C-alpha positions in Angstrom: -15.4 -48.1 -55.7 -14.9 -51.9 -55.8 -13.0 -53.3 -52.8 -10.0 -55.4 -53.7 -9.2 -57.2 -50.5 -7.3 -60.5 -50.0 -7.3 -62.6 -46.8 -4.0 -64.4 -46.5 -3.5 -67.8 -44.9 -1.3 -66.3 -42.3 -0.8 -62.8 -41.1 2.8 -63.0 -39.7 6.2 -64.3 -40.7 6.8 -68.0 -40.6 8.8 -69.4 -37.7 10.1 -72.4 -39.7 13.3 -71.5 -41.6 15.8 -73.9 -43.1 19.3 -72.5 -43.8 21.3 -74.1 -46.7 24.7 -73.8 -48.0 25.2 -72.8 -51.7 26.3 -76.4 -52.4 23.2 -77.9 -50.8 21.0 -75.6 -52.8 22.5 -76.3 -56.1 22.8 -80.1 -55.8 19.7 -81.0 -53.8 17.1 -78.2 -53.9 17.3 -76.0 -57.0 16.0 -78.5 -59.5 13.1 -79.4 -57.1 12.1 -75.8 -56.6 12.3 -75.0 -60.4 10.2 -78.0 -61.2 7.6 -77.1 -58.6 7.3 -73.6 -60.1 6.9 -75.1 -63.6 4.3 -77.6 -62.5 2.2 -75.1 -60.5 2.2 -72.5 -63.3 2.3 -74.6 -66.5 5.9 -73.4 -67.1 5.1 -69.7 -66.8 5.9 -68.5 -63.3 5.5 -64.9 -62.3 8.8 -63.1 -62.7 9.9 -59.6 -61.9 13.2 -57.6 -61.5 12.7 -55.2 -58.6 14.8 -52.1 -57.9 15.1 -51.8 -54.1 17.3 -48.8 -53.3 20.5 -49.3 -55.4 20.0 -53.1 -55.5 18.1 -55.5 -57.8 16.1 -58.4 -56.6 14.9 -61.2 -58.9 11.4 -62.4 -57.8 9.7 -65.6 -59.0 6.5 -67.1 -57.8 3.1 -68.7 -58.5 0.7 -66.7 -56.3 -1.3 -63.9 -58.1 -1.8 -61.8 -54.9 1.9 -61.8 -54.0 2.9 -61.1 -57.6 0.5 -58.1 -57.8 1.8 -56.6 -54.5 5.4 -57.2 -55.4 5.2 -55.4 -58.7 3.3 -52.5 -57.2 5.5 -52.3 -54.1 8.9 -52.0 -55.8 9.9 -50.0 -58.8 11.1 -52.0 -61.8 14.8 -52.5 -62.4 16.2 -52.2 -65.9 15.5 -55.3 -68.0 19.1 -56.2 -68.4 20.1 -55.6 -64.7 22.1 -58.2 -62.9 20.3 -59.3 -59.7 22.0 -58.8 -56.3 19.5 -61.2 -54.6 16.7 -63.5 -55.3 13.3 -64.3 -53.7 10.9 -67.2 -54.6 7.4 -67.6 -53.3 5.6 -70.9 -53.9 2.1 -71.6 -52.6 -0.1 -74.7 -52.9 2.6 -77.3 -52.3 0.9 -80.6 -51.2 3.3 -83.3 -52.0 4.5 -84.6 -48.6 7.8 -86.0 -49.9 8.7 -82.8 -51.5 7.7 -80.9 -48.3 9.9 -83.1 -46.2 12.9 -82.2 -48.4 12.0 -78.5 -48.4 11.8 -78.6 -44.6 14.9 -80.5 -44.2 13.1 -83.5 -42.7 15.0 -86.8 -43.5 13.9 -89.1 -40.7 11.1 -89.8 -38.2 13.2 -88.1 -35.5 13.4 -85.0 -37.7 9.6 -85.0 -38.1 9.0 -85.3 -34.4 11.5 -82.5 -33.7 9.8 -80.3 -36.3 6.4 -81.0 -34.8 7.7 -80.2 -31.3 9.1 -76.9 -32.6 5.7 -76.1 -34.1 4.1 -76.6 -30.7 6.6 -74.2 -29.1 6.1 -71.6 -31.8 2.3 -71.7 -31.5 2.4 -71.2 -27.7 5.3 -68.7 -27.6 4.4 -65.2 -26.4 1.0 -66.1 -25.2 0.0 -67.8 -28.4 0.8 -64.8 -30.7 1.8 -66.9 -33.7 -1.2 -69.2 -33.3 -3.5 -66.1 -33.6 -1.7 -65.1 -36.8 -2.7 -68.4 -38.6 -6.0 -68.4 -40.3 -5.9 -72.2 -41.2 -7.8 -73.8 -38.3 -6.1 -77.1 -38.9 -2.7 -75.5 -38.2 -4.0 -73.2 -35.4 -5.4 -76.3 -33.6 -3.0 -78.9 -34.7 -3.0 -80.6 -31.3 -6.6 -81.7 -31.8 -5.7 -84.2 -34.6 -4.2 -87.7 -34.5 -0.4 -87.9 -34.7 -0.1 -88.8 -38.3 -2.4 -86.0 -39.3 -0.4 -83.6 -37.2 2.7 -84.5 -39.2 0.9 -83.8 -42.5 -0.4 -80.5 -41.2 3.1 -79.5 -40.0 4.6 -80.3 -43.4 2.0 -78.3 -45.2 2.3 -75.3 -42.9 4.2 -72.1 -44.0 8.0 -72.4 -44.0 11.0 -70.8 -45.6 14.5 -71.6 -46.9 17.4 -69.3 -46.7 20.6 -69.7 -48.8 23.0 -66.9 -47.7 25.7 -68.0 -50.1 23.3 -67.2 -53.0 21.5 -64.3 -51.3 18.3 -66.2 -51.9 15.2 -66.6 -49.8 12.3 -69.0 -50.6 8.8 -68.8 -48.9 6.6 -71.9 -49.1 2.8 -72.1 -48.6 2.3 -68.5 -47.5 0.6 -65.8 -49.5 1.1 -63.2 -46.8 2.9 -60.4 -48.7 4.4 -59.0 -45.5 6.7 -62.1 -45.4 7.8 -61.8 -49.0 8.5 -58.1 -48.7 10.5 -58.3 -45.6 12.4 -61.5 -44.6 12.3 -62.7 -48.2 13.6 -59.6 -49.9 15.0 -57.0 -47.5 16.6 -59.5 -45.1 19.0 -61.1 -47.7 19.9 -57.7 -49.1 21.0 -56.5 -45.6 23.2 -59.6 -45.2 24.8 -58.9 -48.6 25.4 -55.2 -47.8 26.8 -55.9 -44.4 29.3 -58.4 -45.8 30.7 -55.6 -47.9 31.7 -53.5 -44.9 35.5 -53.3 -44.4 37.0 -52.3 -41.0 40.4 -50.6 -40.4 42.7 -51.6 -37.6 40.8 -49.4 -35.1 37.5 -51.2 -36.0 36.1 -48.2 -38.0 34.4 -48.5 -41.4 37.1 -48.1 -44.0 34.9 -47.9 -47.1 31.9 -45.7 -46.1 31.3 -44.4 -49.6 30.5 -48.0 -50.7 28.0 -48.8 -47.9 24.3 -48.2 -48.0 23.1 -48.9 -44.5 19.5 -50.3 -44.5 17.1 -48.7 -42.1 13.7 -49.8 -40.9 12.4 -46.3 -41.1 10.1 -43.7 -42.3 11.6 -40.6 -43.8 10.5 -37.0 -44.5 11.9 -33.7 -45.7 10.9 -31.2 -43.1 11.2 -27.6 -44.2 11.5 -25.1 -41.3 9.9 -21.7 -41.3 13.4 -20.4 -42.1 13.4 -22.4 -45.3 16.1 -24.8 -44.0 15.4 -28.5 -45.1 15.9 -31.3 -42.6 16.1 -35.0 -43.7 14.4 -36.9 -40.9 14.5 -40.7 -40.5 12.0 -42.0 -37.9 13.4 -45.4 -36.8 11.0 -47.2 -34.5 9.6 -50.6 -33.6 6.6 -51.8 -35.6 3.4 -50.2 -34.2 5.0 -47.2 -32.4 4.1 -44.5 -34.9 6.5 -44.4 -37.8 3.8 -44.0 -40.4 1.6 -41.7 -38.3 4.4 -39.3 -37.4 6.0 -39.2 -40.9 2.6 -38.5 -42.5 1.8 -36.0 -39.8 5.0 -34.0 -40.3 4.3 -33.9 -44.1 0.6 -33.1 -43.8 1.3 -30.2 -41.4 3.1 -27.9 -43.9 2.9 -27.4 -47.6 6.7 -27.3 -48.0 7.3 -30.7 -46.3 7.7 -33.9 -48.4 7.4 -37.7 -47.8 10.3 -39.9 -48.8 9.7 -43.3 -47.2 7.2 -45.0 -45.0 8.9 -48.2 -43.8 12.3 -48.8 -45.3 15.2 -47.0 -47.0 19.0 -46.8 -47.4 21.5 -44.2 -46.3 25.1 -43.8 -47.7 27.6 -43.7 -44.8 29.8 -41.2 -46.6 27.4 -38.7 -48.1 24.3 -39.2 -45.8 22.2 -39.5 -49.0 19.0 -41.3 -48.1 17.2 -43.1 -50.9 13.6 -44.5 -50.8 12.9 -48.1 -51.7 9.1 -48.6 -52.0 7.2 -47.2 -55.0 3.8 -47.9 -53.3 3.7 -48.1 -49.5 2.6 -51.3 -47.9 0.9 -49.4 -45.1 -1.1 -50.4 -42.1 -4.6 -49.2 -42.5 -4.7 -48.2 -38.8 -3.3 -44.8 -39.9 -7.0 -44.0 -40.4 -7.4 -43.7 -36.6 -5.4 -40.4 -36.6 -6.0 -39.4 -40.3 -9.5 -40.5 -41.1 -9.6 -38.3 -44.2 -7.2 -40.9 -45.8 -9.9 -43.6 -45.7 -11.4 -43.0 -49.2 -7.9 -43.4 -50.8 -6.7 -46.3 -48.6 -9.8 -48.4 -49.4 -9.6 -47.8 -53.2 -6.1 -49.4 -53.3 -5.3 -53.1 -53.1 -6.0 -54.3 -49.6 -4.8 -57.2 -47.5 -6.6 -58.6 -44.4 -9.0 -55.8 -43.8 -12.1 -57.2 -42.1 -15.0 -55.1 -43.3 -18.6 -55.9 -42.4 -21.3 -56.0 -45.1 -22.5 -52.5 -44.2 -19.0 -51.0 -44.6 -18.6 -52.7 -47.9 -21.9 -51.2 -49.1 -20.8 -47.8 -47.8 -17.6 -47.9 -49.8 -19.2 -49.2 -52.9 -21.8 -46.4 -52.9 -19.1 -44.1 -54.3 -17.6 -44.2 -57.8 -14.3 -42.6 -56.8 -12.3 -41.8 -53.6 -12.7 -38.1 -54.4 -16.5 -38.5 -54.4 -16.3 -40.2 -51.0 -13.9 -37.5 -49.7 -16.4 -34.8 -50.8 -19.1 -36.6 -48.8 -17.0 -36.5 -45.7 -16.2 -32.8 -46.3 -19.9 -32.0 -46.4 -20.1 -33.0 -42.8 -20.8 -36.4 -41.1 -24.4 -36.7 -39.9 -24.7 -36.9 -36.1 -27.1 -39.0 -34.1 -28.8 -35.8 -33.1 -29.4 -34.8 -36.7 -30.9 -38.2 -37.5 -33.2 -38.0 -34.5 -34.3 -34.5 -35.5 -35.2 -35.8 -39.0 -37.1 -38.7 -37.5 -39.2 -36.3 -35.3 -39.7 -33.6 -37.9 -40.8 -36.0 -40.6 -42.3 -38.7 -38.4 -40.1 -41.4 -40.1 -38.1 -44.3 -39.1 -34.3 -44.3 -38.4 -33.8 -46.3 -41.6 -35.7 -43.7 -43.6 -33.8 -40.8 -42.0 -30.5 -42.5 -42.8 -31.6 -43.0 -46.4 -32.3 -39.3 -46.7 -28.7 -38.6 -45.4 -27.3 -41.0 -48.0 -29.4 -39.3 -50.8 -27.8 -36.0 -49.8 -24.4 -37.7 -50.6 -23.4 -37.7 -47.0 -22.2 -40.3 -44.4 -23.2 -40.8 -40.8 -20.8 -40.6 -38.0 -21.8 -44.1 -36.9 -20.9 -45.6 -40.3 -17.6 -43.7 -40.6 -16.6 -44.6 -37.0 -17.3 -48.2 -37.7 -15.2 -48.1 -40.8 -12.3 -46.5 -38.9 -12.6 -49.2 -36.2 -12.5 -52.0 -38.8 -9.4 -50.6 -40.4 -7.7 -50.4 -37.0 -8.8 -53.8 -35.6 -6.3 -56.0 -37.3 -2.6 -55.0 -37.0 -1.9 -57.0 -40.2 -4.5 -55.1 -42.3 -2.7 -53.3 -45.1 -3.3 -51.0 -48.0 -0.7 -50.8 -50.9 -1.1 -47.2 -51.6 0.8 -44.8 -53.9 2.3 -42.1 -51.7 1.5 -39.5 -54.4 -2.2 -40.2 -53.8 -1.7 -39.5 -50.1 0.3 -36.3 -50.3 0.4 -35.2 -53.9 3.2 -35.6 -56.5 4.7 -32.3 -55.5 5.1 -33.6 -51.9 6.8 -36.9 -52.6 10.6 -37.3 -53.1 12.8 -40.3 -53.7 15.9 -38.9 -51.9 17.1 -36.5 -49.3 20.2 -35.8 -47.1 19.9 -37.3 -43.7 20.2 -34.8 -40.9 18.1 -36.2 -38.0 17.8 -39.7 -36.6 14.6 -40.0 -34.5 14.6 -43.2 -32.5 11.0 -44.0 -31.5 9.8 -45.8 -28.4 6.5 -46.1 -26.5 7.2 -46.2 -22.8 4.6 -45.0 -20.3 7.0 -45.4 -17.4 9.2 -42.6 -18.7 8.5 -38.9 -18.6 10.6 -37.8 -21.6 8.9 -37.1 -24.9 12.0 -35.9 -26.8 15.6 -36.0 -25.5 18.9 -35.8 -27.3 21.2 -38.8 -27.6 24.9 -39.4 -28.1 26.0 -42.2 -30.5 26.7 -44.6 -27.6 23.3 -44.1 -26.2 21.7 -44.7 -29.6 23.6 -48.0 -29.9 22.7 -49.1 -26.4 19.0 -48.5 -27.2 19.2 -50.4 -30.6 21.1 -53.4 -29.3 19.8 -53.9 -25.7 17.5 -56.7 -24.7 13.8 -55.9 -24.1 14.0 -52.6 -26.0 10.4 -52.9 -27.3 7.4 -52.4 -24.9 4.2 -54.3 -25.8 1.0 -52.9 -24.4 -2.5 -54.2 -24.0 -4.8 -52.1 -26.1 -8.1 -52.8 -24.4 -6.9 -52.6 -20.7 -5.6 -49.6 -18.8 -4.2 -48.9 -15.4 -5.7 -46.7 -12.7 -4.5 -43.6 -14.6 -5.9 -44.6 -18.0 -2.5 -45.7 -19.5 -2.1 -49.0 -21.4 -0.6 -51.8 -19.5 2.7 -53.3 -20.6 2.3 -57.1 -20.7 5.8 -57.9 -22.1 9.1 -56.6 -23.4 10.6 -58.0 -26.6 13.9 -57.4 -28.3 14.2 -55.9 -31.8 17.9 -55.4 -32.6 18.4 -52.1 -34.6 14.5 -51.8 -34.4 14.6 -53.9 -37.5 12.5 -57.2 -37.5 13.4 -58.0 -41.1 17.0 -59.0 -40.4 17.8 -62.7 -40.9 21.4 -63.2 -39.7 21.5 -61.2 -36.5 23.0 -62.1 -33.1 23.4 -59.5 -30.5 23.0 -60.3 -26.8 23.7 -57.3 -24.5 21.9 -57.8 -21.2 22.8 -55.1 -18.6 21.3 -57.1 -15.8 23.7 -60.1 -16.3 26.5 -58.3 -18.1 26.3 -60.9 -20.8 27.5 -59.7 -24.2 27.6 -61.7 -27.5 28.1 -60.0 -30.8 28.0 -62.0 -34.1 30.4 -61.3 -36.9 27.9 -59.5 -39.1 26.7 -57.5 -36.2 30.2 -56.4 -35.4 30.1 -54.8 -38.9 26.6 -53.4 -38.5 27.4 -51.7 -35.2 30.5 -50.1 -36.7 28.3 -48.8 -39.6 25.7 -47.4 -37.1 28.5 -45.8 -35.1 30.0 -44.2 -38.3 26.5 -42.7 -39.1 25.9 -41.5 -35.5 29.3 -39.9 -35.2 28.8 -37.9 -38.4 28.8 -34.2 -37.3 25.9 -33.5 -39.7 23.6 -36.0 -38.0 21.6 -35.1 -34.9 20.0 -38.0 -32.8 17.0 -37.8 -30.5 14.8 -40.3 -28.6 11.1 -39.8 -29.2 8.6 -41.3 -26.8 5.2 -41.6 -28.5 3.3 -42.1 -25.2 1.1 -39.0 -25.9 -1.8 -39.2 -28.3 -0.6 -38.8 -31.9 -1.6 -35.1 -32.4 0.1 -34.1 -29.1 3.2 -36.1 -30.1 3.2 -34.3 -33.4 2.9 -30.9 -31.7 6.0 -31.7 -29.6 8.0 -33.1 -32.6 7.2 -30.1 -34.8 8.4 -27.6 -32.2 11.6 -29.6 -31.9 12.1 -29.8 -35.6 11.6 -26.0 -35.9 14.7 -25.6 -33.7 12.7 -23.9 -31.0 13.5 -26.4 -28.2 16.0 -29.1 -27.4 14.1 -31.4 -25.2 10.5 -32.1 -24.2 9.3 -33.7 -20.9 6.1 -34.4 -19.1 5.9 -32.4 -15.9 4.1 -34.5 -13.4 2.1 -33.3 -10.5 4.6 -34.7 -8.0 7.2 -32.3 -9.4 5.4 -29.3 -10.8 6.5 -26.0 -9.5 3.7 -24.2 -7.6 4.2 -21.0 -9.5 3.9 -22.8 -12.9 0.8 -24.6 -11.6 -0.8 -21.3 -10.8 0.3 -19.7 -14.1 -1.4 -22.5 -16.0 -4.5 -22.2 -13.7 -4.3 -25.8 -12.6 -5.0 -27.6 -9.3 -3.0 -30.4 -7.7 -4.8 -33.2 -6.0 -3.4 -36.4 -4.4 -4.4 -39.7 -5.8 -4.9 -42.9 -3.9 -2.0 -45.4 -4.2 -3.5 -48.4 -6.0 -2.1 -51.4 -7.8 -0.5 -50.4 -11.1 -0.3 -46.7 -10.3 3.2 -45.3 -10.9 4.8 -43.1 -8.2 5.0 -40.3 -10.7 1.2 -40.3 -11.0 0.4 -40.0 -7.3 -0.5 -36.4 -7.7 -2.8 -35.4 -10.5 -3.1 -32.0 -12.3 -6.6 -30.7 -13.1 -8.4 -27.9 -14.9 -11.6 -26.7 -13.2 -14.3 -26.1 -15.8 -16.9 -23.3 -15.6 -19.5 -25.7 -14.2 -17.1 -26.6 -11.4 -16.1 -30.0 -12.6 -12.5 -31.1 -12.8 -10.7 -32.5 -15.8 -7.3 -34.1 -15.6 -4.6 -32.8 -17.9 -1.0 -33.6 -18.9 1.5 -30.8 -18.7 4.3 -30.9 -21.3 7.4 -28.8 -20.8 9.5 -27.5 -23.6 13.2 -26.9 -22.8 16.3 -25.2 -24.2 19.5 -27.1 -23.5 19.7 -30.6 -22.2 20.3 -32.6 -19.0 20.8 -30.6 -15.8 21.5 -27.4 -17.8 18.1 -27.3 -19.6 15.8 -24.3 -19.0 12.0 -24.4 -19.3 10.8 -22.1 -22.1 7.2 -23.1 -22.3 4.6 -25.4 -20.7 1.4 -26.6 -22.3 -1.5 -28.4 -20.6 -3.4 -31.0 -22.7 -6.5 -32.9 -21.9 -6.1 -36.6 -21.3 -9.4 -37.5 -22.9 -11.1 -37.4 -26.2 -9.9 -37.6 -29.8 -7.9 -34.8 -31.4 -5.8 -32.3 -29.7 -7.5 -30.6 -26.7 -5.4 -27.6 -25.5 -6.1 -26.0 -22.1 -3.6 -23.1 -22.1 0.0 -22.3 -22.8 2.5 -20.5 -20.6 3.8 -18.7 -23.7 0.8 -16.7 -24.9 0.0 -17.1 -28.6 2.3 -19.8 -29.7 -0.1 -22.7 -29.2 -3.2 -21.0 -30.4 -1.4 -20.0 -33.6 -0.2 -23.6 -34.1 -3.8 -24.9 -33.6 -5.2 -22.4 -36.0 -2.7 -23.4 -38.7 -3.5 -27.1 -38.2 -7.3 -27.1 -37.8 -7.5 -30.1 -40.2 -6.0 -32.2 -37.4 -9.3 -32.2 -35.4 -7.9 -29.5 -33.1 -10.2 -28.0 -30.5 -9.9 -26.2 -27.2 -11.0 -28.0 -24.0 -14.0 -25.8 -23.5 -15.5 -26.3 -26.9 -16.6 -29.8 -26.1 
């Protein structure tokens, strides 16, 4: 396999956006942009009509990487289709006078203000934006003389938005994530929202005409009874949309994948339609599903930082199927390599060459590959979902029955709990609704540390015109005109009697989260909570064969973790566990049906024992491909 991997000049969305009226665009900018495209492409710009849900977007540009990804990402619209929106991507613009116009800089004061804004953007959030820029001149702009800083600022990535024309233009960025989201999906959402009509009571008067856009993954989950559920997992970026959607589909032959990141639902019929033909997917899904690696690396990649040894490993195989077979043969352990070295009196290099000659891969090489695919959150693979799950397990539409709002919050005990529409809207429109955790640092109990909370209205970072301020601490509330319409649309969807809403906390390792979510989707339980040692019933503790031991109060330790729960192994050592309770009913009326203790350490799903005999073991046996094992097999 030959790796096709592009490193973009930035790995995040630009902060510099100029908003124009339709008149400004037509009289001052359109001719300039059209001429730029002609000059940079010899009069033959890339051009494509994309079908995104029920809408058509006209794309034009001059960057080969962006063009390739755009065509693969979205299905083609009919050749004679009338565009609903437009997006233009132009890279390589160097003319400073043209860049001044494109950035709306008409005076020395404008230039100083733009440079000052760039300083602020680079330093915001602990320098997050600075880290996303690969161009060292931009990332360290303060190190240059003032005049050079102005030139660097002008040449840096920027964008133009023309809401009157439903048009978005990205300049000097070849990061496809920007062109896909803010440039294409954002303008469409504005257009759709403006079509919403409200009656005198503030309710949506034309639901049959409205396709609400959702930042969501979607699956068809088929219960053991044969009943199909259309599940939309709506969650902030990085909290497990892709992982949990793929996990639900991978668990059962009858389940199907519909969307990974985005889709549209009709407010009247609840019909959900996919948008992406090929999924622009984070490669870090390999952490929980490493068997996908051969297929992910064979597709077009963006910003995956492989070392030379990993590239050589991938290129050893002609096809992803060949690499997949090598994994199935069994990864060679360090012990196996050492045994070869001793038995044949050979070097490690020679032993590893023998393993390779057998058509196998070492654990060390494969683990390194997984680490590299997970290292950069902007690393992507543009993969055909039919390759991931098979053509028979991919659908383009379903009827929405369940809204799953995702969150990752280590300060809360709930894993799954039911929500009313008002609660859903509070979550989606409150400040600080996204928890950002340090990945390499943990507290005294081994949980990631929250370093900041950010706001993602509707859990959708792709929106352009959004203004909702609802701060419960200050009582401040500001709702923009478009958001008044959006909130009415979300309320209409949530109030539909055919829609069930839950809050899903992905604080557990992915396989354990999957276990809880599947039991809920089967209709067996209504809510799932962690049962902490400070609250566990002594009788339940004895039933599970666990011991309670006090923990020392230290900085960062939550009150709920002052008592730990432990399983005593046969050798007398103690291992800490998490106890997850499964309940029927909700709130004060819920009743505990089952409790399962999970190991807190190691990859995969490590089960200790279940209160309800048989149910957990049967589940694990049916899902052995998820790296399931019992605690004592380690």
